[in-house]
C-alpha positions in Angstrom: -2.7 6.7 16.1 -0.2 8.4 14.1 1.3 5.4 12.3 -1.9 4.9 10.4 -2.1 8.6 9.2 -4.3 10.5 12.5 -1.9 12.6 13.4 -5.2 14.5 15.3 -7.4 11.9 17.0 -9.6 15.1 18.5 -9.5 16.9 15.0 -12.5 17.3 12.4 -9.7 15.8 9.8 -9.5 12.9 10.3 -13.4 12.3 10.9 -14.3 14.3 7.9 -12.5 11.5 5.7 -14.3 8.7 7.6 -17.6 10.5 7.2 -16.7 11.1 3.2 -16.4 7.6 3.0 -19.2 6.8 4.9 -21.4 8.9 3.4 -20.2 7.9 -0.5 -20.9 4.3 0.1 -24.5 5.0 1.4 -25.4 7.5 -1.0 -24.2 5.4 -3.8 -25.6 2.2 -2.8 -29.0 4.0 -1.9 -29.3 5.9 -5.4 -28.7 2.7 -7.7 -31.9 0.9 -7.4 -33.2 4.1 -8.5 -31.0 4.7 -11.4 -31.7 0.7 -12.4 -35.5 1.5 -12.8 -35.1 4.6 -14.5 -32.8 3.6 -17.2 -34.7 0.3 -17.7 -37.6 2.4 -18.1 -35.7 4.4 -20.9 -33.6 1.8 -22.6 -30.3 3.1 -20.8 -28.6 -1.0 -20.9 -25.9 -2.5 -23.0 -27.2 -5.6 -24.8 -25.4 -8.7 -24.8 -21.8 -8.2 -27.0 -18.3 -9.2 -28.1 -17.6 -7.7 -24.9 -19.8 -7.7 -22.6 -20.5 -11.5 -20.4 -24.2 -10.3 -19.7 -27.2 -12.5 -20.9 -30.1 -9.8 -21.6 -29.9 -5.9 -21.3 -28.1 -4.7 -18.2 -29.0 -1.2 -17.1 -25.2 1.1 -18.1 -25.9 4.2 -16.2 -24.4 3.2 -12.8 -21.6 5.7 -12.9 -24.5 8.3 -12.5 -25.0 6.8 -9.0 -20.7 6.6 -8.6 -20.7 10.7 -9.5 -23.8 11.7 -7.3 -22.6 10.0 -4.2 -18.9 11.4 -4.8 -20.0 14.9 -5.0 -22.3 14.6 -2.1 -19.8 13.5 0.1 -17.3 16.0 -1.4 -19.8 18.4 -0.4 -20.8 16.9 3.1 -16.9 17.0 3.6 -17.0 21.0 3.2 -19.3 21.6 5.4 -17.8 19.5 8.2 -14.1 20.8 7.8 -14.2 24.3 5.4 -11.5 25.9 6.5 -9.2 22.3 5.7 -10.7 21.6 2.5 -10.6 26.1 1.2 -6.7 25.0 1.4 -7.0 22.4 -1.1 -10.5 23.6 -2.7 -8.4 24.5 -6.4 -7.1 21.2 -6.7 -10.4 18.9 -5.8 -12.5 21.4 -8.1 -10.3 21.0 -10.8 -10.7 17.2 -10.7 -14.1 17.0 -10.3 -14.7 19.5 -13.2 -12.6 17.6 -15.6 -14.6 14.1 -14.1 -17.7 16.0 -14.5 -17.2 16.3 -18.2 -16.0 12.9 -19.1 -19.2 11.5 -17.2 -21.3 13.1 -19.7 -18.9 11.9 -22.4 -19.4 8.4 -21.3 -22.8 9.0 -20.8 -23.7 10.2 -24.2 -21.3 7.1 -25.7 -23.0 4.8 -23.3 -26.5 5.1 -25.0 -25.5 6.9 -28.9 -22.0 6.1 -29.3 -19.3 8.7 -30.1 -16.5 8.3 -32.6 -13.3 7.5 -30.6 -11.1 10.0 -31.7 -13.7 12.9 -30.1 -14.0 10.6 -27.0 -9.8 11.2 -27.0 -9.8 14.9 -27.7 -11.9 15.8 -24.6 -9.8 13.4 -22.4 -6.7 15.2 -23.6 -8.3 18.3 -23.0 -9.4 17.2 -19.6 -6.0 16.1 -18.9 -4.5 19.6 -19.8 -6.9 20.9 -17.3 -5.1 19.7 -14.5 -1.9 20.9 -16.0 -3.0 23.9 -15.9 -4.0 23.7 -12.1 -0.5 22.8 -12.0 -2.1 19.3 -10.9 0.9 17.0 -12.7 4.2 15.1 -12.9 6.9 17.1 -12.6 10.0 15.8 -14.4 13.3 17.5 -13.1 16.0 15.1 -14.3 17.4 16.7 -17.4 17.5 20.1 -15.3 16.5 21.8 -18.6 13.4 23.9 -20.8 12.2 20.6 -22.0 11.5 19.1 -19.0 8.4 21.5 -18.9 7.2 20.1 -22.0 8.0 16.6 -21.2 5.6 16.6 -18.1 2.9 17.7 -19.7 3.7 15.2 -22.4 3.9 12.6 -19.3 0.8 13.6 -17.7 -1.6 13.9 -20.2 -0.5 9.9 -21.3 -1.0 8.9 -18.1 -4.4 10.5 -17.1 -5.8 9.6 -20.9 -4.3 6.2 -20.5 -5.4 5.2 -16.9 -9.1 6.6 -17.8 -9.2 4.3 -20.7 -7.3 1.5 -18.8 -10.2 1.0 -16.7 -13.0 1.7 -19.1 -11.3 -1.2 -21.2 -11.0 -3.3 -17.9 -15.0 -2.9 -16.8 -15.6 -5.8 -18.8 -17.1 -8.2 -16.1 -19.1 -8.3 -13.0 -17.6 -6.6 -10.0 -13.6 -6.1 -12.0 -13.5 -2.6 -12.4 -15.4 -1.4 -9.5 -13.5 -3.8 -7.1 -10.0 -2.9 -8.4 -11.6 1.4 -8.7 -12.1 0.5 -4.4 -9.1 -1.0 -4.0 -6.8 2.1 -5.7 -8.8 4.5 -4.0 -7.8 2.9 -0.4 -4.5 2.6 -0.7 -4.2 6.4 -2.2 -5.9 7.6 0.8 -4.0 5.5 3.2 -0.9 6.8 1.7 -1.7 10.6 0.9 -3.1 10.2 5.0 0.5 10.3 6.0 1.7 13.4 4.6 -0.4 16.9 5.3 0.5 18.1 2.3 -2.5 15.2 0.0 -5.2 16.1 2.0 -6.8 17.1 -1.4 -6.3 13.6 -2.4 -7.0 12.3 0.8 -10.4 13.3 1.2 -11.2 13.0 -2.9 -10.3 9.1 -2.3 -12.6 8.7 0.8 -15.0 9.9 -1.7 -13.9 7.7 -4.7 -13.9 4.8 -2.1 -16.7 4.9 -0.8 -18.9 5.2 -3.7 -16.5 2.3 -5.5 -18.1 -0.2 -2.7 -21.4 0.9 -2.7 -21.7 0.2 -6.3 -19.6 -3.1 -6.1 -22.6 -3.7 -3.5 -24.9 -3.7 -6.8 -22.3 -5.1 -9.6 -20.4 -8.1 -7.4 -21.4 -11.4 -10.3 -24.4 -11.5 -10.9 -24.9 -7.9 -11.4 -27.8 -5.4 -11.2 -26.4 -2.8 -12.9 -23.2 -1.8 -15.2 -21.3 1.5 -14.3 -21.2 2.3 -18.1 -18.5 4.5 -19.6 -19.5 7.2 -17.4 -18.7 5.6 -14.6 -15.6 4.2 -15.7 -14.1 7.6 -17.4 -15.4 8.8 -14.0 -13.4 6.3 -12.1 -9.8 6.1 -13.9 -9.8 10.2 -14.6 -10.2 10.6 -10.5 -7.9 7.8 -9.6 -5.1 9.2 -12.1 -5.4 12.7 -11.1 -5.3 11.7 -7.6 -2.3 9.8 -8.0 -0.2 12.9 -8.7 -1.1 15.2 -6.1 1.2 15.6 -3.6 3.7 13.6 -5.3 6.6 15.9 -5.8 9.3 16.0 -8.7 10.3 13.2 -10.3 13.9 12.7 -10.8 14.2 9.5 -11.9 12.3 6.6 -14.0 12.5 5.2 -11.4 10.4 7.3 -9.2 7.6 6.5 -11.6 7.3 2.3 -10.0 5.3 2.6 -7.0 2.3 4.9 -9.2 2.6 1.9 -11.8 2.2 -0.5 -9.5 -0.6 0.6 -7.5 -2.5 0.5 -10.8 -1.1 -2.4 -11.9 -3.8 -4.6 -12.8 -5.5 -1.6 -15.5 -2.1 -0.3 -16.7 -1.3 -4.4 -17.1 -4.9 -5.6 -18.9 -4.6 -3.0 -20.8 -1.1 -2.8 -22.4 -1.6 -6.2 -23.6 -4.3 -5.9 -25.2 -3.1 -2.8 -26.8 -0.3 -4.3 -28.0 -2.3 -7.5 -29.3 -5.1 -5.5 -31.1 -2.1 -3.2 -32.4 -0.2 -6.3 -34.4 -3.2 -7.5 -35.1 -4.3 -3.7 -37.0 -7.2 -3.2 -35.0 -7.4 0.3 -33.1 -7.0 -0.8 -29.8 -10.0 1.8 -28.5 -13.0 0.9 -31.0 -12.3 -3.0 -31.0 -14.6 -5.3 -28.6 -12.8 -8.2 -28.2 -12.6 -10.8 -25.4 -8.9 -11.0 -25.2 -8.5 -9.1 -21.2 -7.2 -10.8 -18.4 -10.3 -11.8 -16.9 -11.5 -13.2 -20.2 -8.4 -14.9 -20.2 -9.2 -16.5 -16.7 -12.7 -17.4 -17.6 -10.3 -19.7 -20.4 -8.7 -21.2 -18.1 -12.1 -22.1 -16.0 -12.4 -20.1 -13.4 -15.9 -18.2 -12.3 -16.4 -14.6 -12.5 -16.7 -14.3 -9.1 -13.2 -16.1 -8.3 -11.8 -14.1 -11.6 -12.3 -10.8 -9.8 -11.0 -12.0 -6.9 -8.1 -13.0 -8.0 -7.4 -9.8 -10.1 -8.3 -7.7 -6.6 -5.6 -9.7 -5.1 -3.1 -8.8 -7.9 -4.1 -5.5 -7.4 -3.9 -5.3 -3.7 -0.5 -6.6 -3.8 0.8 -3.6 -6.1 -0.6 -1.6 -3.8 0.8 -2.6 -0.7 4.4 -2.9 -2.7 3.8 0.5 -4.1 2.9 1.9 -0.4 6.4 0.3 1.5 8.1 1.7 -1.7 6.7 5.0 -0.8 8.2 4.5 2.8 4.8 3.6 4.5 5.3 2.4 8.1 4.2 -1.7 8.5 1.1 -0.6 10.8 -0.5 1.4 8.0 0.2 -0.8 5.5 -1.2 -3.6 7.7 -4.1 -2.0 8.8 -5.0 -0.6 5.0 -5.0 -4.2 3.3 -6.8 -5.8 6.7 -9.7 -2.6 5.8 -9.8 -3.2 2.5 -10.4 -7.1 2.9 -13.0 -7.0 5.4 -14.7 -4.6 3.8 -15.0 -6.2 0.7 -15.7 -9.7 2.6 -18.9 -7.5 4.1 -19.8 -6.5 0.7 -19.7 -9.8 -1.2 -21.6 -11.3 2.1 -24.0 -8.7 1.5 -24.6 -9.4 -1.9 -24.7 -12.9 -2.0 -27.2 -12.7 1.2 -29.7 -10.8 -0.8 -29.3 -12.8 -4.1 -30.3 -15.5 -1.6 -33.2 -14.3 -0.4 -34.3 -12.7 -3.7 -32.8 -15.4 -6.1 -35.7 -13.5 -8.3 -33.8 -9.7 -8.7 -30.6 -11.2 -11.0 -30.5 -15.0 -12.2 -26.7 -15.4 -13.3 -26.5 -17.6 -16.8 -26.2 -21.2 -16.1 -22.1 -21.5 -17.5 -21.5 -18.6 -15.4 -22.6 -20.2 -12.3 -20.0 -21.2 -9.6 
C-alpha cells in the first residue's frame, strides 16, 4: 500500500480520496442527462461550424455538470475528513473560486460570445488569484529580486496557457474529457506520494471522477459538449493543481515533467498558435481544422481512433513525468493499468448504450467506424 501512496491503510485520508472520485463520477454522470434536456429546450447548443465536427445542434452545457460533480465531491471530502481538508482549505478554495469565475465566463461565452481580450483579462486575474494565495511556480535560479517577478509571470503564463489549451483542444468527441481524466489521474497518483500535496490529491480525485462521468456521455457519438465553461474549468484547475506542492524550480529542466504531463494540449496549442500567427490570424478567436485531431482525421482515422491515439500519447507523457519525479515503478504500473481499465469500462458502457438505444445519438455516416 505504501508503494502506491497509501501511507495509512486504516486512515480516513485515502478513503476520502476514493469516495471523492466515485462521488464526482456518479454526480456528473447522473446530472448530465438533465442538463442536456434543459439545454436543448432553451437553446444552449453548438451549431455545426468550422471548429466542431457535429452535424447537428449539440448541447454545450456539459461543463455545468462537471463543475457540479467536482464541487459536490469536495464538499463530501470535507464531511469525511474535516481535519485533513482544514489543512489545505485555502488552496482548495482559491482554486475552486478561480474555477468558478471561469465557469461563469465560459458559459456566457458559450451562449452569447464574449470578446477574446475580455476573456483573456479574466483568465489573467484568476491566475493572479492563485499567486496571491501562494500557489505559484517559484523560480530561485538567479537568486535575485527579479526572481519574484519572473515567478509570477511564468505562473500566469502557465495557468492561462493550459486553460486555453484545453479549450482549444475541445473540438472532437471524447478528446478533452479523456485527456483531462488521464492528466487528473496522473496528478492524483503523483501527489498521493507526498503528504504535503493533500490539496492536489483531493482536487485531482474530484476532477478525475467528473471528467470520467462526463466522458460516459461524450464518447463518440457524443450526446453533449462540455463547452467553454467545462474546458476553462478543467484547464484552470488542472494547471493550478499541477503547481501545488512542487516546491521551487531551480533549473529549466525542473519544468519538464509538468510539461510532459500536459503533452497533448501543450503540443496541440503550440503548433496551432504558431501556424495561425504566421498566417496573421488571432490564435484564440480564429476557428479552424488545424489541430492534432484534425490531422489524424485527415489521415483516415475515425473520431474514436483519433481520441484513443491522443489518450495514449497523454498517458505515455504522464508515465514519463511520474518516472522523472522519482515515483516508484509499482505506483506507475498501478496508475497506468487503472487509467486504462477505467477508460475501457467507460467506452464499453457507452457503446453498449448505443447498441441498446441507437436512436439516442446517431453518428454522421463519415464518422462511423
